[in-house]
N, C-alpha and C positions, 0 to 999 in steps of 0.2 A: 703894280702897287710893292715894295718890297715887302710888308707885311703879310701880305697874301702867299708870297714865296716861301717867306720863311716860316708860316703854318702851318704849308702842306708841303717842306722839307720835314720838321716837327714829327708829323702826325706819321709818313711814312716811316721812319724812324721810330717812330712805337707802334707800328704796323710789321716792320719786321725785326724788333725786339719778341711782338707778342706772339710773331710766327716763331720763333726760335724756342719760345715758351711750350706749342702748341707740338708741335715738332719733335723736339730734344729735348723738350724739358730742363729749356738751360735758358733762364731769368741776365743777358748778358747786363741791365742797368743793377738791379742785385750783385750782381758778379763782381761789379767793375768799383761801386760803393759799400760793398760787407755786407747785404741784407736787405730783403724787403724795406724793414721796417728803418734802416737808418735813415736819416735826415736828405741826405745825396738823389740816394732814391728816389726818395717819396718828391724830393722836389721838381725832378726830373720827372713823375710819373706824372704830377702837378701841372706844368710848361705842358707838356704833350695833352694832356686832358684838351686844355685852354688851347693850344695849336684844332684839337680837332671841332670843341667847338667854332673854334670860330672858319674854319674849311664847311663847316653849313654855310657860312651865309653865300660860300663863291660859286655852289648848287642855285641859289637863288638869285646871285646875284648875273647868273649864265644863262639865266631863262630869260631875266629883266632884257639882255642885252640881244637875246635873239630876236624876242616880241618887237623891238627895238629896229631890228633890222626888219624885218614883216611888212611895218607899218610905213 
């Protein structure tokens, strides 16, 4: 499903951004959009968060597929 791949890609991008914040104290999204409170940054943060929530469903769908294969 294309939505799954998009959500996973956005989640990975968000994880890389948080990694740069944790390691280097550098927020790439805030730097691009002019600060953490800028509208563009807030949109990106929200979209990445929604993608992360969507990816939670991937965990359960993968488990359901494995159970279906066992039967």
